[in-house]
C-alpha atoms as a printed R data frame, in Angstrom:
    type eleno elety resid chain resno       x       y       z
1   ATOM     1    CA   MET     A     1 112.410 107.620  95.192
2   ATOM     2    CA   PRO     A     2 109.015 105.974  94.543
3   ATOM     3    CA   TYR     A     3 110.068 103.678  91.653
4   ATOM     4    CA   HIS     A     4 112.515 100.772  91.818
5   ATOM     5    CA   ARG     A     5 113.719  97.677  90.014
6   ATOM     6    CA   PHE     A     6 115.275  94.875  92.028
7   ATOM     7    CA   GLU     A     7 118.118  94.389  89.529
8   ATOM     8    CA   ASP     A     8 119.341  97.887  90.438
9   ATOM     9    CA   TYR     A     9 120.110  96.632  93.966
10  ATOM    10    CA   LYS     A    10 123.072  94.465  94.866
11  ATOM    11    CA   ALA     A    11 122.192  90.911  95.900
12  ATOM    12    CA   ARG     A    12 123.686  89.904  99.230
13  ATOM    13    CA   ALA     A    13 123.265  87.473 102.104
14  ATOM    14    CA   HIS     A    14 121.707  89.085 105.165
15  ATOM    15    CA   ALA     A    15 122.002  86.056 107.455
16  ATOM    16    CA   ILE     A    16 124.777  84.016 105.878
17  ATOM    17    CA   HIS     A    17 124.980  81.589 108.823
18  ATOM    18    CA   LEU     A    18 121.334  80.570 108.400
19  ATOM    19    CA   THR     A    19 120.488  80.798 104.698
20  ATOM    20    CA   THR     A    20 121.820  80.732 101.144
21  ATOM    21    CA   ALA     A    21 119.381  83.515 100.164
22  ATOM    22    CA   GLN     A    22 120.635  86.236  97.847
23  ATOM    23    CA   ASN     A    23 118.503  89.182  98.857
24  ATOM    24    CA   ARG     A    24 117.822  92.485  97.078
25  ATOM    25    CA   LYS     A    25 116.291  94.837  99.651
26  ATOM    26    CA   ILE     A    26 114.177  97.994  99.364
27  ATOM    27    CA   GLU     A    27 113.619  99.615 102.742
28  ATOM    28    CA   GLY     A    28 110.411 101.501 103.477
29  ATOM    29    CA   GLN     A    29 109.267 103.228 106.639
30  ATOM    30    CA   TYR     A    30 107.453 100.202 108.034
31  ATOM    31    CA   MET     A    31 108.703  97.211 106.056
32  ATOM    32    CA   PHE     A    32 111.547  95.609 104.142
33  ATOM    33    CA   PHE     A    33 110.337  94.752 100.626
34  ATOM    34    CA   CYS     A    34 112.741  92.256  99.048
35  ATOM    35    CA   HIS     A    35 113.401  89.870  96.183
36  ATOM    36    CA   VAL     A    36 115.135  86.598  97.097
37  ATOM    37    CA   THR     A    37 116.868  84.051  94.875
38  ATOM    38    CA   LYS     A    38 117.873  80.581  96.086
39  ATOM    39    CA   ALA     A    39 119.781  78.051  94.011
40  ATOM    40    CA   ALA     A    40 118.188  74.635  93.428
41  ATOM    41    CA   GLY     A    41 118.379  72.425  96.510
42  ATOM    42    CA   THR     A    42 119.487  75.205  98.853
43  ATOM    43    CA   GLY     A    43 117.758  77.463 101.348
44  ATOM    44    CA   SER     A    44 117.477  78.338 105.005
45  ATOM    45    CA   GLU     A    45 117.901  76.355 108.206
46  ATOM    46    CA   LEU     A    46 115.032  76.243 110.668
47  ATOM    47    CA   HIS     A    47 114.899  79.604 112.450
48  ATOM    48    CA   TYR     A    48 112.557  82.308 113.771
49  ATOM    49    CA   HIS     A    49 112.323  86.059 114.366
50  ATOM    50    CA   PRO     A    50 109.898  88.449 116.116
51  ATOM    51    CA   ASN     A    51 108.814  90.218 112.920
52  ATOM    52    CA   GLU     A    52 106.015  88.995 110.653
53  ATOM    53    CA   LEU     A    53 107.221  87.543 107.327
54  ATOM    54    CA   LEU     A    54 105.323  87.277 104.037
55  ATOM    55    CA   VAL     A    55 106.533  85.033 101.189
56  ATOM    56    CA   PHE     A    56 105.126  85.049  97.642
57  ATOM    57    CA   VAL     A    57 106.722  82.555  95.245
58  ATOM    58    CA   ILE     A    58 107.198  84.015  91.747
59  ATOM    59    CA   LYS     A    59 109.426  81.381  90.100
60  ATOM    60    CA   GLY     A    60 110.157  77.711  90.737
61  ATOM    61    CA   LYS     A    61 108.877  75.706  93.698
62  ATOM    62    CA   ALA     A    62 109.458  76.257  97.406
63  ATOM    63    CA   ASN     A    63 109.910  73.583 100.068
64  ATOM    64    CA   ILE     A    64 108.571  75.481 103.087
65  ATOM    65    CA   VAL     A    65 108.156  74.651 106.769
66  ATOM    66    CA   VAL     A    66 105.961  76.804 109.032
67  ATOM    67    CA   GLY     A    67 105.804  75.446 112.569
68  ATOM    68    CA   ARG     A    68 105.507  71.692 111.933
69  ATOM    69    CA   ASP     A    69 103.703  72.024 108.593
70  ATOM    70    CA   ARG     A    70 105.966  71.251 105.610
71  ATOM    71    CA   ARG     A    71 104.723  71.730 102.044
72  ATOM    72    CA   VAL     A    72 106.122  72.049  98.522
73  ATOM    73    CA   VAL     A    73 104.342  74.957  96.839
74  ATOM    74    CA   PRO     A    74 104.504  76.321  93.262
75  ATOM    75    CA   ALA     A    75 104.844  79.875  91.969
76  ATOM    76    CA   GLY     A    76 101.683  81.846  92.657
77  ATOM    77    CA   THR     A    77 101.462  80.693  96.292
78  ATOM    78    CA   PHE     A    78 101.458  83.115  99.233
79  ATOM    79    CA   VAL     A    79 102.778  81.964 102.626
80  ATOM    80    CA   HIS     A    80 102.217  83.806 105.909
81  ATOM    81    CA   ILE     A    81 104.841  83.300 108.630
82  ATOM    82    CA   PRO     A    82 103.659  84.789 111.954
83  ATOM    83    CA   PRO     A    83 106.066  86.424 114.421
84  ATOM    84    CA   ASN     A    84 108.345  83.853 116.114
85  ATOM    85    CA   ALA     A    85 107.007  80.958 114.017
86  ATOM    86    CA   ARG     A    86 109.689  78.367 113.312
87  ATOM    87    CA   HIS     A    87 110.235  78.161 109.562
88  ATOM    88    CA   SER     A    88 112.541  77.481 106.645
89  ATOM    89    CA   VAL     A    89 112.304  78.178 102.908
90  ATOM    90    CA   LYS     A    90 114.254  76.057 100.415
91  ATOM    91    CA   ALA     A    91 114.299  75.649  96.649
92  ATOM    92    CA   THR     A    92 113.470  72.190  95.368
93  ATOM    93    CA   GLU     A    93 116.185  70.138  93.653
94  ATOM    94    CA   GLU     A    94 114.758  70.708  90.150
95  ATOM    95    CA   GLU     A    95 115.373  74.445  89.679
96  ATOM    96    CA   ASP     A    96 116.288  77.778  91.233
97  ATOM    97    CA   MET     A    97 113.567  79.663  93.060
98  ATOM    98    CA   GLN     A    98 112.603  83.337  93.361
99  ATOM    99    CA   TYR     A    99 110.161  84.922  95.761
100 ATOM   100    CA   LEU     A   100 109.053  88.215  97.229
101 ATOM   101    CA   TYR     A   101 110.101  88.461 100.861
102 ATOM   102    CA   ILE     A   102 108.557  91.096 103.113
103 ATOM   103    CA   LYS     A   103 109.297  91.705 106.793
104 ATOM   104    CA   ASP     A   104 108.011  94.349 109.131
105 ATOM   105    CA   GLN     A   105 110.662  96.626 110.651
106 ATOM   106    CA   THR     A   106 110.140  95.805 114.327
107 ATOM   107    CA   TRP     A   107 113.238  93.557 114.047
108 ATOM   108    CA   SER     A   108 116.189  93.374 111.664
109 ATOM   109    CA   MET     A   109 116.655  91.168 108.587
110 ATOM   110    CA   VAL     A   110 118.518  88.553 110.676
111 ATOM   111    CA   GLY     A   111 116.729  85.629 112.283
112 ATOM   112    CA   VAL     A   112 117.662  83.333 115.151
113 ATOM   113    CA   ALA     A   113 118.379  79.584 114.892
114 ATOM   114    CA   GLU     A   114 115.502  77.456 116.197
115 ATOM   115    CA   ASP     A   115 117.602  76.123 119.102
116 ATOM   116    CA   GLU     A   116 118.827  79.520 120.344
117 ATOM   117    CA   ALA     A   117 117.286  82.026 122.732
118 ATOM   118    CA   LEU     A   118 116.048  85.306 121.305
119 ATOM   119    CA   PRO     A   119 118.723  87.967 121.951
120 ATOM   120    CA   ASP     A   120 117.844  91.219 123.717
121 ATOM   121    CA   LYS     A   121 118.785  93.180 120.601
122 ATOM   122    CA   ALA     A   122 118.160  92.420 116.926
123 ATOM   123    CA   PRO     A   123 121.353  91.160 115.206
124 ATOM   124    CA   ASP     A   124 122.971  93.650 112.831
125 ATOM   125    CA   VAL     A   125 123.541  92.479 109.248
126 ATOM   126    CA   GLU     A   126 127.056  93.905 109.043
127 ATOM   127    CA   ASP     A   127 128.113  92.464 112.422
128 ATOM   128    CA   VAL     A   128 126.816  89.028 111.413
129 ATOM   129    CA   ALA     A   129 128.812  89.147 108.155
130 ATOM   130    CA   LYS     A   130 132.017  90.158 109.958
131 ATOM   131    CA   GLN     A   131 131.702  87.424 112.564
132 ATOM   132    CA   TYR     A   132 130.973  84.777 109.959
133 ATOM   133    CA   ALA     A   133 133.944  85.899 107.815
134 ATOM   134    CA   ALA     A   134 136.157  85.625 110.895
135 ATOM   135    CA   GLY     A   135 135.082  82.017 111.419
136 ATOM   136    CA   GLU     A   136 132.850  82.803 114.403
137 ATOM   137    CA   TRP     A   137 129.238  81.702 114.901
138 ATOM   138    CA   PRO     A   138 127.160  84.915 114.736
139 ATOM   139    CA   GLY     A   139 124.310  83.463 116.775
140 ATOM   140    CA   GLY     A   140 123.991  82.652 120.455
141 ATOM   141    CA   GLU     A   141 124.655  79.538 122.500
142 ATOM   142    CA   LYS     A   142 122.569  76.484 121.691
143 ATOM   143    CA   ASN     A   143 119.809  76.422 124.293
144 ATOM   144    CA   PRO     A   144 116.597  74.837 122.948
145 ATOM   145    CA   GLU     A   145 114.755  75.235 126.240
146 ATOM   146    CA   GLN     A   146 115.157  79.025 126.055
147 ATOM   147    CA   SER     A   147 114.086  79.281 122.405
148 ATOM   148    CA   SER     A   148 111.030  81.430 121.649
149 ATOM   149    CA   ALA     A   149 110.307  79.562 118.404
150 ATOM   150    CA   ILE     A   150 106.625  78.642 117.983
151 ATOM   151    CA   LEU     A   151 105.915  75.198 116.501
152 ATOM   152    CA   ASP     A   152 102.246  74.588 117.305
153 ATOM   153    CA   GLY     A   153  98.945  76.444 117.088
154 ATOM   154    CA   LEU     A   154  99.847  78.421 113.931
155 ATOM   155    CA   ASN     A   155  96.868  77.144 111.919
156 ATOM   156    CA   HIS     A   156  96.869  77.190 108.096
157 ATOM   157    CA   CYS     A   157  99.544  79.517 106.651
158 ATOM   158    CA   TYR     A   158  99.526  78.555 102.934
159 ATOM   159    CA   TYR     A   159  97.354  80.400 100.388
160 ATOM   160    CA   PRO     A   160  97.218  79.378  96.685
161 ATOM   161    CA   VAL     A   161  96.663  82.657  94.783
162 ATOM   162    CA   ILE     A   162  96.999  81.908  91.053
163 ATOM   163    CA   ASP     A   163  97.928  78.807  89.028
164 ATOM   164    CA   SER     A   164  99.794  80.747  86.325
165 ATOM   165    CA   PHE     A   165 100.804  84.381  85.940
166 ATOM   166    CA   ASP     A   166  99.914  83.977  82.237
167 ATOM   167    CA   ALA     A   167  96.345  82.842  82.947
168 ATOM   168    CA   PRO     A   168  93.675  84.428  80.690
169 ATOM   169    CA   SER     A   169  92.443  87.890  81.529
170 ATOM   170    CA   ILE     A   170  89.315  88.340  83.638
171 ATOM   171    CA   SER     A   171  86.333  90.554  82.801
172 ATOM   172    CA   LEU     A   172  86.274  92.495  86.078
173 ATOM   173    CA   ASN     A   173  88.665  93.834  88.701
174 ATOM   174    CA   ARG     A   174  89.576  91.222  91.286
175 ATOM   175    CA   ILE     A   175  91.602  91.639  94.475
176 ATOM   176    CA   ARG     A   176  92.525  88.746  96.755
177 ATOM   177    CA   ARG     A   177  93.611  89.885 100.214
178 ATOM   178    CA   VAL     A   178  95.220  88.137 103.188
179 ATOM   179    CA   GLU     A   179  95.439  90.359 106.231
180 ATOM   180    CA   GLY     A   180  97.857  89.842 109.100
181 ATOM   181    CA   GLN     A   181  98.168  91.866 112.272
182 ATOM   182    CA   ARG     A   182 101.073  93.904 110.886
183 ATOM   183    CA   LEU     A   183 101.027  93.517 107.094
184 ATOM   184    CA   ALA     A   184  98.380  92.773 104.469
185 ATOM   185    CA   PHE     A   185  99.044  91.015 101.147
186 ATOM   186    CA   GLU     A   186  96.979  91.631  98.007
187 ATOM   187    CA   PHE     A   187  97.049  90.109  94.541
188 ATOM   188    CA   SER     A   188  95.228  92.197  91.929
189 ATOM   189    CA   ASP     A   189  93.894  91.417  88.439
190 ATOM   190    CA   MET     A   190  92.859  94.471  86.398
191 ATOM   191    CA   PRO     A   191  91.621  94.575  82.793
192 ATOM   192    CA   GLU     A   192  92.733  97.268  80.368
193 ATOM   193    CA   GLY     A   193  91.351 100.737  81.099
194 ATOM   194    CA   THR     A   194  91.055 100.261  84.864
195 ATOM   195    CA   LYS     A   195  91.864 103.391  86.876
196 ATOM   196    CA   ILE     A   196  92.959 103.924  90.482
197 ATOM   197    CA   GLU     A   197  92.620 107.338  92.140
198 ATOM   198    CA   ARG     A   198  93.723 107.953  95.716
199 ATOM   199    CA   PRO     A   199  93.882 111.553  96.952
200 ATOM   200    CA   LYS     A   200  95.647 110.247 100.059
201 ATOM   201    CA   THR     A   201  97.010 106.742 100.618
202 ATOM   202    CA   ASP     A   202  96.045 105.504 104.076
203 ATOM   203    CA   HIS     A   203  99.039 103.200 104.610
204 ATOM   204    CA   GLU     A   204 102.489 102.486 103.234
205 ATOM   205    CA   GLU     A   205 102.261 100.207 100.194
206 ATOM   206    CA   PHE     A   206 104.668  98.434  97.854
207 ATOM   207    CA   ILE     A   207 103.504  97.115  94.480
208 ATOM   208    CA   TYR     A   208 105.394  94.565  92.354
209 ATOM   209    CA   LEU     A   209 104.127  94.579  88.765
210 ATOM   210    CA   ILE     A   210 104.035  91.067  87.287
211 ATOM   211    CA   ASN     A   211 102.095  91.494  84.025
212 ATOM   212    CA   GLY     A   212 100.856  94.414  81.931
213 ATOM   213    CA   HIS     A   213 101.603  98.135  81.874
214 ATOM   214    CA   LEU     A   214 100.516 101.002  84.111
215 ATOM   215    CA   GLU     A   215 100.663 104.766  83.774
216 ATOM   216    CA   THR     A   216 101.248 105.910  87.343
217 ATOM   217    CA   ASP     A   217 101.781 108.999  89.449
218 ATOM   218    CA   ILE     A   218 103.098 108.893  93.021
219 ATOM   219    CA   ALA     A   219 103.143 112.233  94.852
220 ATOM   220    CA   GLY     A   220 103.567 114.110  91.560
221 ATOM   221    CA   GLU     A   221 106.218 111.830  90.033
222 ATOM   222    CA   ALA     A   222 104.890 110.071  86.926
223 ATOM   223    CA   LYS     A   223 106.173 106.881  85.268
224 ATOM   224    CA   SER     A   224 105.117 104.312  82.667
225 ATOM   225    CA   CYS     A   225 105.539 101.057  84.563
226 ATOM   226    CA   GLU     A   226 106.238  97.628  83.084
227 ATOM   227    CA   PRO     A   227 106.687  94.113  84.505
228 ATOM   228    CA   GLY     A   228 109.384  93.980  87.163
229 ATOM   229    CA   ASP     A   229 108.843  97.558  88.348
230 ATOM   230    CA   VAL     A   230 108.351  98.166  92.068
231 ATOM   231    CA   LEU     A   231 106.205 101.085  93.223
232 ATOM   232    CA   GLU     A   232 106.808 102.489  96.709
233 ATOM   233    CA   ILE     A   233 103.790 104.501  97.891
234 ATOM   234    CA   PRO     A   234 104.444 106.261 101.221
235 ATOM   235    CA   LYS     A   235 101.640 106.667 103.736
236 ATOM   236    CA   GLY     A   236  99.708 109.861 103.021
237 ATOM   237    CA   SER     A   237 100.803 110.122  99.371
238 ATOM   238    CA   LYS     A   238  98.569 110.920  96.407
239 ATOM   239    CA   PHE     A   239  98.530 107.981  93.986
240 ATOM   240    CA   SER     A   240  96.930 107.330  90.619
241 ATOM   241    CA   ALA     A   241  97.298 104.562  88.034
242 ATOM   242    CA   LYS     A   242  95.710 103.465  84.766
243 ATOM   243    CA   VAL     A   243  96.036 100.112  83.025
244 ATOM   244    CA   THR     A   244  97.259 100.993  79.527
245 ATOM   245    CA   LYS     A   245  98.083  97.459  78.395
246 ATOM   246    CA   GLY     A   246  96.394  94.623  80.142
247 ATOM   247    CA   PRO     A   247  95.677  92.502  81.867
248 ATOM   248    CA   VAL     A   248  97.671  93.885  84.759
249 ATOM   249    CA   ARG     A   249  98.601  91.551  87.580
250 ATOM   250    CA   TYR     A   250 100.490  92.736  90.613
251 ATOM   251    CA   ALA     A   251 101.310  91.738  94.173
252 ATOM   252    CA   SER     A   252 101.204  94.405  96.847
253 ATOM   253    CA   VAL     A   253 101.881  94.651 100.583
254 ATOM   254    CA   ILE     A   254 100.275  97.227 102.865
255 ATOM   255    CA   SER     A   255 101.228  98.256 106.392
256 ATOM   256    CA   MET     A   256  98.531  97.801 109.045
257 ATOM   257    CA   PRO     A   257  97.641 100.320 111.804
258 ATOM   258    CA   TYR     A   258  99.072  98.063 114.552
259 ATOM   259    CA   LEU     A   259 102.494  98.040 112.865
260 ATOM   260    CA   GLU     A   260 102.453 101.772 112.105
261 ATOM   261    CA   GLU     A   261 101.655 102.617 115.710
262 ATOM   262    CA   LYS     A   262 104.299 100.211 117.023
263 ATOM   263    CA   ILE     A   263 107.055 101.698 114.838
264 ATOM   264    CA   ASP     A   264 105.959 105.325 115.137
265 ATOM   265    CA   GLN     A   265 106.225 105.036 118.907
């Protein structure tokens, strides 16, 4: 099914021992594309995981740590969290927070506490929930010296993208792109009348429509898309879109060749 809305998915905690996140997950071939809500003043403990994580704040403010770098960032900010980077994401005390949360599928949705060794096998979401419900700690033994968490040498991971999603329309198409080793993030502005034609999409892509309306076709399935719609475009699919009511603003994530090769093997 190439079209989704996050409200059609049940919100649940995928790592209840580490975070208060209520996560609505869409699973692609190469990535988990998710919407996360965190109540004001709550969030995740410091942790890490071997998969690359992308965060794009869409409501409220986020108190984020990546490595040793802590910042409070507003909606419209993109944050790149490299594999095994120590991090946490919390809502500020003033209001609830929402963000897009994207992980590559080389590991599960469950991270590892910063002071634990990386297990040989990715934790299973259901097993973690059962252990936690039984009063057991789902993680490993506390052993900071054996932790694989990276604190230093991560460089700058914070990218302001747009000050307001209601900012005035622009006169031309504009795409801002941040490219990781495994996943690329794009934020697109498109005025009314803009068309996209792809006979064959090179990589898997998810699009989250923030503003405006699109007439789209994914592999022969057409839909009039509005804000809040999620488009799942599989690798190799034919895709077309036209901005029928603009401006259109959307965030998208694209799989990179390194990730595709790693998972395909």
